[in-house]
C-alpha positions in Angstrom: 89.9 -62.1 44.8 88.0 -61.3 48.0 89.5 -58.9 50.4 89.8 -59.9 54.1 86.9 -57.6 54.9 84.8 -59.2 52.2 85.6 -62.7 53.6 84.7 -61.6 57.1 81.5 -60.0 55.9 80.5 -63.2 54.1 81.3 -65.2 57.1 79.2 -62.9 59.3 76.3 -63.5 57.0 76.7 -67.2 56.5 77.7 -68.2 60.0 75.7 -65.9 62.1 72.5 -65.9 60.1 72.4 -69.5 59.0 73.7 -71.0 62.2 71.1 -69.0 64.0 68.4 -70.6 61.8 67.0 -67.1 61.0 66.6 -66.2 64.6 66.5 -62.5 65.3 68.2 -60.2 65.8 70.3 -60.6 62.6 73.6 -58.6 62.2 75.0 -58.0 58.8 78.4 -56.3 58.3 79.1 -54.6 55.0 81.3 -52.0 53.5 79.3 -49.0 54.7 78.5 -50.2 58.3 76.6 -52.7 60.3 72.9 -53.5 59.8 70.8 -55.0 62.6 67.4 -56.5 62.0 65.4 -57.1 65.1 62.5 -58.9 63.4 61.7 -60.4 60.0 61.0 -57.7 57.5 57.6 -57.7 55.8 57.8 -54.6 53.6 61.0 -54.9 51.4 62.3 -52.1 49.2 65.3 -52.1 47.0 67.4 -49.5 45.3 69.8 -49.5 42.3 70.2 -52.3 39.8 68.6 -55.7 40.1 68.5 -56.0 43.9 64.7 -56.5 43.7 65.4 -59.7 41.8 66.4 -61.5 45.0 63.1 -61.1 46.9 61.2 -61.8 43.7 63.2 -65.0 43.1 62.3 -66.0 46.7 58.6 -65.3 46.2 58.5 -61.9 47.9 57.2 -58.9 46.0 59.0 -55.7 47.0 56.9 -52.6 47.9 59.2 -50.6 45.6 62.3 -50.9 43.4 64.3 -49.0 40.8 62.9 -48.8 37.3 65.2 -50.4 34.7 67.3 -47.8 32.9 69.2 -50.2 30.6 67.9 -53.0 28.3 64.2 -51.9 28.8 63.1 -52.2 25.2 59.4 -51.4 25.8 59.9 -48.5 28.2 57.8 -49.9 31.0 60.6 -49.8 33.6 60.7 -53.6 33.8 63.0 -56.1 32.3 61.2 -59.1 30.8 62.3 -61.6 33.4 60.9 -59.3 36.1 57.6 -58.9 34.3 57.4 -62.7 34.0 58.1 -63.2 37.7 55.5 -60.6 38.8 53.0 -62.4 36.6 54.0 -65.8 38.0 53.4 -64.4 41.5 50.1 -62.8 40.5 51.4 -59.4 41.6 50.8 -55.9 40.3 53.8 -53.8 39.4 55.1 -52.2 42.6 56.2 -48.6 43.0 59.1 -48.0 40.5 61.7 -45.5 41.7 63.1 -43.2 39.1 66.8 -43.1 39.7 67.8 -41.1 36.6 69.1 -38.4 38.9 70.1 -40.6 41.8 68.1 -42.3 44.5 64.7 -40.8 45.1 64.8 -40.9 48.9 61.3 -39.5 49.3 59.8 -42.1 47.1 61.6 -44.9 49.0 60.4 -43.5 52.3 56.8 -43.3 51.0 56.8 -47.1 50.5 57.3 -47.5 54.3 59.8 -50.3 54.0 61.0 -52.5 56.9 64.3 -53.1 55.1 66.1 -51.6 52.1 68.3 -54.0 50.0 71.3 -52.6 48.1 73.9 -55.4 48.1 74.7 -54.6 44.4 74.8 -50.9 44.2 76.8 -47.7 44.0 75.7 -46.3 47.3 77.9 -43.6 48.8 78.3 -43.3 52.6 75.9 -40.4 52.5 73.3 -42.4 50.5 73.6 -45.2 53.0 73.2 -42.9 56.0 70.1 -41.3 54.5 68.5 -44.6 53.6 69.3 -45.9 57.1 67.1 -43.1 58.5 64.2 -44.7 56.5 64.8 -48.3 57.4 67.7 -50.7 58.1 69.8 -50.9 54.8 72.0 -53.7 53.5 74.8 -52.3 51.4 77.5 -54.1 49.4 80.1 -56.3 51.1 83.3 -54.8 49.6 83.0 -52.0 47.0 80.4 -50.2 44.9 79.2 -52.2 41.9 81.6 -55.0 42.8 79.2 -57.5 44.2 78.9 -60.7 42.2 75.5 -62.4 41.8 76.2 -64.9 44.5 76.9 -62.2 47.2 74.0 -60.2 45.9 71.8 -63.1 46.8 73.6 -63.9 50.1 73.5 -60.4 51.5 70.0 -59.4 50.2 68.5 -62.7 51.3 70.1 -62.4 54.7 68.6 -58.9 54.9 65.2 -60.6 54.5 65.8 -63.2 57.1 65.9 -65.8 54.3 69.6 -66.8 54.1 68.9 -70.5 53.7 66.5 -69.9 50.8 69.2 -67.7 49.3 71.7 -70.4 49.5 69.3 -72.8 47.8 68.7 -70.3 45.0 72.5 -70.0 44.4 72.8 -73.8 44.2 69.9 -74.0 41.7 71.5 -71.3 39.4 74.9 -73.0 39.6 73.3 -76.3 38.5 71.6 -74.5 35.6 74.9 -73.0 34.4 76.7 -76.3 34.8 74.1 -78.2 32.8 74.0 -75.5 30.0 77.7 -75.2 29.6 78.0 -79.0 29.4 76.1 -78.8 26.1 78.7 -76.4 24.7 82.1 -77.8 25.7 83.8 -75.8 22.9 83.8 -72.7 25.1 85.7 -74.3 28.0 89.1 -72.9 28.7 89.2 -70.2 26.1 90.6 -66.9 27.1 88.1 -64.1 26.7 88.2 -60.3 27.1 85.2 -58.0 27.6 86.2 -54.9 25.6 84.3 -51.7 26.4 84.1 -47.9 25.6 85.7 -48.2 22.2 85.6 -45.3 19.8 85.2 -46.6 16.2 86.8 -43.5 14.9 89.8 -43.8 17.2 91.0 -47.2 18.2 94.3 -46.0 19.6 93.4 -47.4 23.1 91.9 -50.8 23.8 89.8 -50.6 27.0 88.4 -53.6 28.8 86.8 -54.8 32.0 89.0 -56.6 34.6 88.3 -59.6 36.8 86.9 -57.2 39.4 83.9 -56.5 37.2 80.8 -58.7 37.5 80.7 -59.2 33.7 84.2 -60.8 33.8 83.4 -62.8 36.9 80.5 -64.4 34.9 83.0 -65.7 32.3 84.6 -67.8 35.1 81.2 -69.3 35.9 80.9 -70.4 32.3 84.3 -72.1 32.2 86.2 -69.4 30.4 89.6 -68.1 31.4 91.3 -64.7 31.6 94.1 -63.4 29.4 97.3 -62.2 31.1 96.6 -58.6 30.1 93.3 -58.7 32.0 94.9 -60.3 35.1 97.6 -57.7 35.2 95.1 -54.8 34.9 93.0 -56.3 37.7 95.7 -55.8 40.3 94.9 -53.1 42.8 91.2 -53.5 42.4 90.6 -51.6 39.2 87.4 -52.4 37.3 88.8 -51.3 33.9 92.1 -51.5 32.1 93.4 -49.9 28.9 96.4 -50.6 26.7 97.7 -48.6 23.8 97.0 -50.3 20.5 100.7 -49.8 19.8 101.2 -52.7 22.2 98.6 -54.9 20.5 100.9 -58.0 20.9 99.9 -57.9 24.6 96.6 -59.3 23.5 98.0 -62.3 21.6 96.3 -64.7 24.1 92.9 -63.1 23.6 90.9 -65.8 21.8 87.3 -64.4 22.3 86.0 -60.9 22.6 82.7 -59.8 24.0 81.6 -56.2 23.7 78.7 -53.8 23.5 78.2 -52.7 19.9 77.3 -54.0 16.5 78.7 -54.6 13.0 80.1 -51.1 12.8 82.4 -51.9 15.6 83.4 -55.2 14.2 84.2 -53.6 10.8 86.3 -50.9 12.6 88.3 -53.5 14.5 88.9 -55.6 11.4 89.9 -52.6 9.3 92.4 -51.1 11.9 96.0 -52.1 11.1 96.7 -52.8 14.8 93.5 -54.2 16.4 93.1 -56.5 13.4 96.1 -58.4 14.6 94.3 -59.6 17.7 93.6 -63.3 17.3 90.0 -62.9 18.3 89.5 -60.2 15.7 91.4 -62.0 13.0 89.3 -65.1 13.5 86.0 -63.2 13.9 85.5 -64.6 17.4 83.5 -61.6 18.6 80.2 -61.5 20.5 78.4 -58.2 20.3 75.7 -57.2 22.8 73.1 -54.4 22.3 71.0 -52.1 24.6 68.3 -54.7 24.9 67.4 -57.5 27.4 69.9 -59.9 25.9 72.5 -57.2 26.3 72.2 -57.5 30.0 73.3 -61.1 29.8 76.8 -59.9 30.4 76.0 -58.8 33.9 74.3 -61.7 35.6 71.5 -61.2 38.1 69.3 -63.7 40.0 66.4 -63.7 37.6 68.2 -62.9 34.3 70.6 -65.8 34.5 67.9 -68.4 33.7 66.3 -66.1 31.1 69.4 -65.4 29.1 71.8 -68.2 29.9 71.3 -70.4 26.9 71.3 -67.6 24.4 74.5 -66.1 25.9 76.3 -69.4 26.0 75.2 -70.2 22.4 76.7 -66.8 21.3 79.9 -67.6 23.0 80.0 -71.1 21.5 79.4 -69.7 18.0 82.3 -67.4 18.5 84.5 -70.3 19.8 83.6 -72.4 16.8 85.4 -69.8 14.6 88.7 -70.6 16.3 88.9 -74.1 14.7 
């Protein structure tokens, strides 16, 4: 649920920017401050995960963006949908920032950006202040790593002076999801939990993402619903919840499970005398994701949605079929 500040921020973007038909200056309020753009940016840089996908989806090649640090199975710093989009645009690979030890401010500055996009990020106030010395910077609307894919597009496209194009992109992706889900009606309405950080040698605690996490928000886009345990853990804005396996009956409404891992984790869940009682485990309705491009399907981004949507929905549908 959006906070009042988040709603106000969204309204500032949608009403001020769109109503002004992209006239400048543009003012964008976000969690870390207020960004003012006096003219349309030409050189766009992005930091942290996936923000570069917004300009790319809108036909703009950034001068630099963060190298992929998850799901990059060939080690080139690019996820496959980014490589494909660059090829489609006939563009060379831009400067890739190595963020293994945090943001490389010198590398960002060297690209001489007119704007820095970071609507989906973990920026601290210090990070934001430093980036703002380089160029106007658009941060997240509410909290670090809490921006869903729609607001990632809204805020980043606004920061490019392309809010209308951003809205059109959102509408197109929503149409794609609606059409794909319509082919797999068996997933609709099922209660799903995204389990995370499980230790196969110690399943005494069941840890999971809450509705405040973008992975869980994506479930709602796909017509799935949230178990009561997830809803309760979401209160107060927490991104994760955990419940002792001794209280496994609290998960009696969990019909589907999505998690990072493989057969070893499934075997451990099925062998454990407590977790094996979960309906999703007992029925085998478990979707496992790996450290590969498909594994990023759980966390939707502007370019990845189209690339992984059908595969992800098919996996969810296969799990749902086991409930019958």
